[in-house]
GUZALUM-319884 format. One record per residue (C-alpha): residue number from 1; y, x, z; residue in one letter. Coordinates in steps of 0.02 Angstrom, whole numbers, padded with zeros to 5 digits. Example, Ala and Ser with C-alpha at 12.3 -4.5 7.8 and 13.67 -1.06 7.14 Angstrom:
REM residues 2
(1, (-00225, 00615, 00390), "A")
(2, (-00053, 00684, 00357), "S")
END
This chain:
REM residues 276
(1, (-04743, -05392, -08901), "M")
(2, (-04631, -05248, -08957), "Q")
(3, (-04503, -05273, -09093), "K")
(4, (-04546, -05198, -09261), "T")
(5, (-04442, -05067, -09351), "A")
(6, (-04423, -05174, -09506), "G")
(7, (-04321, -05327, -09549), "C")
(8, (-04374, -05489, -09466), "P")
(9, (-04459, -05601, -09595), "P")
(10, (-04404, -05768, -09662), "V")
(11, (-04545, -05892, -09634), "I")
(12, (-04540, -06048, -09740), "V")
(13, (-04617, -06204, -09663), "I")
(14, (-04630, -06385, -09717), "G")
(15, (-04754, -06515, -09772), "M")
(16, (-04857, -06490, -09929), "H")
(17, (-04771, -06558, -10086), "R")
(18, (-04602, -06553, -09999), "S")
(19, (-04526, -06419, -10110), "G")
(20, (-04581, -06264, -10014), "T")
(21, (-04635, -06182, -10176), "G")
(22, (-04474, -06228, -10266), "M")
(23, (-04372, -06160, -10120), "L")
(24, (-04472, -05999, -10110), "T")
(25, (-04453, -05965, -10296), "R")
(26, (-04266, -05987, -10278), "A")
(27, (-04259, -05868, -10130), "L")
(28, (-04363, -05740, -10222), "E")
(29, (-04247, -05744, -10372), "S")
(30, (-04101, -05717, -10251), "L")
(31, (-04179, -05560, -10178), "G")
(32, (-04308, -05611, -10047), "L")
(33, (-04472, -05515, -10064), "F")
(34, (-04612, -05642, -10041), "V")
(35, (-04764, -05542, -10091), "G")
(36, (-04847, -05454, -10236), "R")
(37, (-04997, -05568, -10259), "N")
(38, (-04959, -05754, -10252), "K")
(39, (-05053, -05910, -10302), "D")
(40, (-04993, -06053, -10413), "E")
(41, (-04899, -06127, -10265), "N")
(42, (-04804, -05964, -10238), "H")
(43, (-04897, -05925, -10077), "E")
(44, (-04936, -05744, -10038), "A")
(45, (-05126, -05733, -10036), "T")
(46, (-05120, -05604, -09896), "F")
(47, (-05042, -05724, -09770), "F")
(48, (-05133, -05871, -09847), "Q")
(49, (-05300, -05790, -09805), "N")
(50, (-05246, -05755, -09627), "I")
(51, (-05193, -05936, -09603), "N")
(52, (-05360, -05992, -09676), "D")
(53, (-05451, -05883, -09550), "W")
(54, (-05348, -05947, -09404), "L")
(55, (-05378, -06130, -09446), "L")
(56, (-05564, -06106, -09478), "R")
(57, (-05586, -06035, -09303), "Q")
(58, (-05533, -06203, -09233), "C")
(59, (-05616, -06317, -09361), "G")
(60, (-05447, -06358, -09437), "G")
(61, (-05385, -06371, -09615), "S")
(62, (-05223, -06403, -09708), "W")
(63, (-05249, -06591, -09694), "D")
(64, (-05313, -06580, -09514), "H")
(65, (-05204, -06444, -09437), "P")
(66, (-05193, -06502, -09256), "S")
(67, (-05350, -06407, -09195), "P")
(68, (-05248, -06245, -09204), "I")
(69, (-05177, -06302, -09036), "S")
(70, (-05342, -06249, -08956), "H")
(71, (-05313, -06069, -09010), "L")
(72, (-05129, -06071, -08965), "L")
(73, (-05167, -06143, -08794), "G")
(74, (-05295, -06009, -08751), "N")
(75, (-05190, -05867, -08680), "V")
(76, (-05324, -05733, -08696), "D")
(77, (-05384, -05778, -08871), "V")
(78, (-05206, -05800, -08933), "R")
(79, (-05156, -05626, -08870), "A")
(80, (-05312, -05544, -08943), "R")
(81, (-05285, -05633, -09109), "T")
(82, (-05103, -05578, -09119), "A")
(83, (-05149, -05398, -09076), "E")
(84, (-05286, -05397, -09209), "Y")
(85, (-05165, -05458, -09342), "I")
(86, (-05028, -05338, -09288), "R")
(87, (-05135, -05184, -09257), "G")
(88, (-05263, -05205, -09396), "T")
(89, (-05224, -05328, -09534), "L")
(90, (-05038, -05291, -09559), "L")
(91, (-05075, -05105, -09568), "K")
(92, (-05238, -05105, -09665), "S")
(93, (-05256, -05070, -09851), "P")
(94, (-05277, -05259, -09869), "R")
(95, (-05088, -05264, -09852), "A")
(96, (-05078, -05195, -10029), "V")
(97, (-05108, -05375, -10083), "S")
(98, (-04939, -05419, -10009), "F")
(99, (-04841, -05257, -10027), "L")
(100, (-04910, -05185, -10187), "G")
(101, (-04960, -05002, -10195), "W")
(102, (-04785, -04931, -10207), "S")
(103, (-04719, -05023, -10054), "R")
(104, (-04880, -04990, -09958), "Y")
(105, (-04859, -04804, -09991), "A")
(106, (-04684, -04814, -09914), "V")
(107, (-04712, -04932, -09767), "Y")
(108, (-04899, -04927, -09726), "R")
(109, (-04868, -05083, -09622), "D")
(110, (-04804, -05255, -09672), "V")
(111, (-04702, -05264, -09512), "A")
(112, (-04602, -05109, -09564), "R")
(113, (-04530, -05185, -09724), "V")
(114, (-04343, -05152, -09711), "N")
(115, (-04279, -05265, -09851), "V")
(116, (-04260, -05455, -09840), "P")
(117, (-04438, -05522, -09847), "W")
(118, (-04544, -05667, -09794), "G")
(119, (-04679, -05787, -09848), "W")
(120, (-04713, -05970, -09876), "K")
(121, (-04861, -06076, -09821), "D")
(122, (-04847, -06257, -09765), "P")
(123, (-04977, -06220, -09631), "R")
(124, (-04852, -06102, -09551), "N")
(125, (-04781, -06264, -09480), "T")
(126, (-04925, -06272, -09356), "F")
(127, (-04967, -06087, -09341), "I")
(128, (-04786, -06034, -09313), "L")
(129, (-04801, -06000, -09124), "P")
(130, (-04927, -05861, -09161), "L")
(131, (-04818, -05788, -09299), "W")
(132, (-04672, -05788, -09178), "L")
(133, (-04779, -05687, -09056), "D")
(134, (-04789, -05557, -09194), "L")
(135, (-04612, -05574, -09262), "F")
(136, (-04504, -05637, -09118), "P")
(137, (-04343, -05619, -09218), "E")
(138, (-04407, -05710, -09372), "A")
(139, (-04293, -05835, -09457), "R")
(140, (-04368, -06003, -09501), "I")
(141, (-04325, -06110, -09652), "V")
(142, (-04387, -06290, -09652), "H")
(143, (-04374, -06400, -09806), "I")
(144, (-04400, -06585, -09783), "R")
(145, (-04431, -06715, -09919), "R")
(146, (-04439, -06904, -09915), "H")
(147, (-04611, -06949, -09845), "G")
(148, (-04657, -07076, -09978), "V")
(149, (-04625, -06952, -10118), "D")
(150, (-04733, -06825, -10027), "V")
(151, (-04873, -06950, -09998), "A")
(152, (-04871, -07009, -10179), "N")
(153, (-04873, -06830, -10244), "S")
(154, (-05018, -06782, -10129), "L")
(155, (-05119, -06934, -10182), "M")
(156, (-05094, -06896, -10367), "R")
(157, (-05131, -06710, -10350), "R")
(158, (-05289, -06745, -10249), "G")
(159, (-05374, -06828, -10397), "R")
(160, (-05321, -06702, -10527), "A")
(161, (-05461, -06593, -10596), "Q")
(162, (-05456, -06417, -10665), "S")
(163, (-05535, -06376, -10832), "A")
(164, (-05686, -06299, -10743), "A")
(165, (-05708, -06454, -10635), "Q")
(166, (-05703, -06567, -10788), "K")
(167, (-05839, -06465, -10872), "I")
(168, (-05945, -06465, -10713), "Y")
(169, (-05927, -06653, -10692), "N")
(170, (-05965, -06688, -10875), "S")
(171, (-06153, -06668, -10859), "S")
(172, (-06283, -06690, -10723), "R")
(173, (-06366, -06532, -10783), "M")
(174, (-06231, -06426, -10700), "W")
(175, (-06262, -06518, -10536), "H")
(176, (-06449, -06483, -10550), "W")
(177, (-06412, -06297, -10571), "L")
(178, (-06284, -06291, -10430), "R")
(179, (-06255, -06426, -10301), "A")
(180, (-06078, -06493, -10285), "K")
(181, (-05982, -06390, -10155), "R")
(182, (-05819, -06483, -10148), "G")
(183, (-05774, -06665, -10124), "S")
(184, (-05728, -06792, -10257), "F")
(185, (-05546, -06780, -10205), "V")
(186, (-05445, -06638, -10129), "A")
(187, (-05426, -06733, -09966), "S")
(188, (-05506, -06900, -09922), "P")
(189, (-05368, -06925, -09794), "R")
(190, (-05234, -06906, -09927), "C")
(191, (-05322, -07014, -10056), "D")
(192, (-05218, -07161, -09996), "S")
(193, (-05030, -07166, -09982), "I")
(194, (-05043, -07222, -09801), "R")
(195, (-05158, -07078, -09754), "G")
(196, (-05049, -06950, -09843), "A")
(197, (-04894, -07021, -09759), "Y")
(198, (-04975, -07002, -09588), "S")
(199, (-05004, -06817, -09625), "L")
(200, (-04821, -06799, -09677), "W")
(201, (-04772, -06873, -09509), "E")
(202, (-04877, -06743, -09416), "E")
(203, (-04799, -06599, -09510), "Y")
(204, (-04621, -06662, -09490), "V")
(205, (-04641, -06693, -09304), "Q")
(206, (-04711, -06518, -09279), "E")
(207, (-04572, -06439, -09383), "A")
(208, (-04437, -06534, -09289), "E")
(209, (-04502, -06463, -09125), "K")
(210, (-04481, -06287, -09193), "H")
(211, (-04309, -06322, -09263), "I")
(212, (-04250, -06392, -09097), "S")
(213, (-04319, -06245, -08997), "A")
(214, (-04260, -06106, -09113), "L")
(215, (-04084, -06175, -09141), "R")
(216, (-03978, -06042, -09230), "H")
(217, (-04134, -05951, -09291), "R")
(218, (-04187, -06101, -09394), "A")
(219, (-04115, -06174, -09553), "F")
(220, (-04163, -06350, -09606), "E")
(221, (-04126, -06421, -09778), "V")
(222, (-04178, -06582, -09860), "S")
(223, (-04260, -06574, -10030), "F")
(224, (-04144, -06709, -10094), "E")
(225, (-03985, -06619, -10037), "D")
(226, (-04043, -06454, -10110), "L")
(227, (-04071, -06520, -10285), "I")
(228, (-03919, -06636, -10282), "A")
(229, (-03794, -06509, -10211), "H")
(230, (-03868, -06336, -10241), "P")
(231, (-03700, -06250, -10261), "R")
(232, (-03650, -06296, -10084), "S")
(233, (-03821, -06271, -10002), "V")
(234, (-03876, -06106, -10079), "I")
(235, (-03734, -05996, -10012), "P")
(236, (-03774, -06053, -09834), "H")
(237, (-03958, -06021, -09864), "L")
(238, (-03924, -05846, -09931), "C")
(239, (-03818, -05800, -09780), "R")
(240, (-03951, -05863, -09662), "F")
(241, (-04087, -05762, -09749), "C")
(242, (-03980, -05606, -09763), "G")
(243, (-03982, -05606, -09952), "L")
(244, (-03840, -05511, -10039), "P")
(245, (-03840, -05626, -10191), "A")
(246, (-03682, -05635, -10296), "D")
(247, (-03599, -05793, -10360), "D")
(248, (-03676, -05776, -10533), "Y")
(249, (-03853, -05766, -10463), "A")
(250, (-03825, -05916, -10350), "M")
(251, (-03753, -06019, -10492), "Q")
(252, (-03900, -05971, -10604), "R")
(253, (-04024, -06031, -10473), "V")
(254, (-03924, -06190, -10443), "A")
(255, (-03936, -06237, -10626), "R")
(256, (-04126, -06232, -10618), "G")
(257, (-04152, -06381, -10502), "F")
(258, (-04206, -06549, -10573), "N")
(259, (-04110, -06690, -10488), "R")
(260, (-04229, -06822, -10557), "D")
(261, (-04363, -06768, -10431), "R")
(262, (-04266, -06846, -10287), "A")
(263, (-04330, -07016, -10228), "F")
(264, (-04456, -07022, -10370), "A")
(265, (-04552, -07161, -10280), "F")
(266, (-04416, -07284, -10331), "R")
(267, (-04480, -07274, -10510), "R")
(268, (-04660, -07314, -10463), "D")
(269, (-04708, -07488, -10403), "S")
(270, (-04848, -07440, -10284), "Q")
(271, (-04756, -07311, -10176), "P")
(272, (-04597, -07415, -10185), "Q")
(273, (-04691, -07562, -10113), "A")
(274, (-04758, -07452, -09974), "F")
(275, (-04584, -07387, -09936), "A")
(276, (-04516, -07562, -09925), "E")
END
């Protein structure tokens, strides 16, 4: 695969609920372009949709990511998939979703962006080998959080309902008009702290393999260290990502972290008992 004319991207990996969104917001405020259209988790919908497509091909999902290995292990399908993304998707008008119209008018290709840029999606953790086929010089940032905090957060989020879901579930009439499409929880696997913790283990093990193989092209930070010592961590992170942030900007970002989020499981009897 030929090198692109643009800057190599920064690809953020890490388990869901590990602080990937918090980290990406910080990087964006320090000068990293992470997309025009993003969802509530600060994930660029352009790359999010591609990752959805890749996982669906293999019967995988965010809470069952291992089937992507079938695509990655098929040399022919992997090469054709990478070429389709590089030659079609990254250059198509769909890229406006990521670049915005003004940047698309300049670059016409996501791979030609020549300012510090990147994207975040926890599923990058498993799909990363394919993204490295496309961006062989990419820099990888992995954020890791205590597994019990992650598991507890996943379990709580999985039972939360949006306003629309609450209305739909309030009366059987809505179910008569339209059958239920989703499940009663976001992930049956992650509806228990033990199940959610097992998923955290999968993500961390996969990420550690990448970090070990990529060496100087990877930067690993713990969630707890970042929020406890942001003034010492952020300058290293900025240098790694090629961000020309000044001291004032870094100090401003450092003040925005909430230290109380570290080891939150110690204030909750159920996850604390599991940790023990």
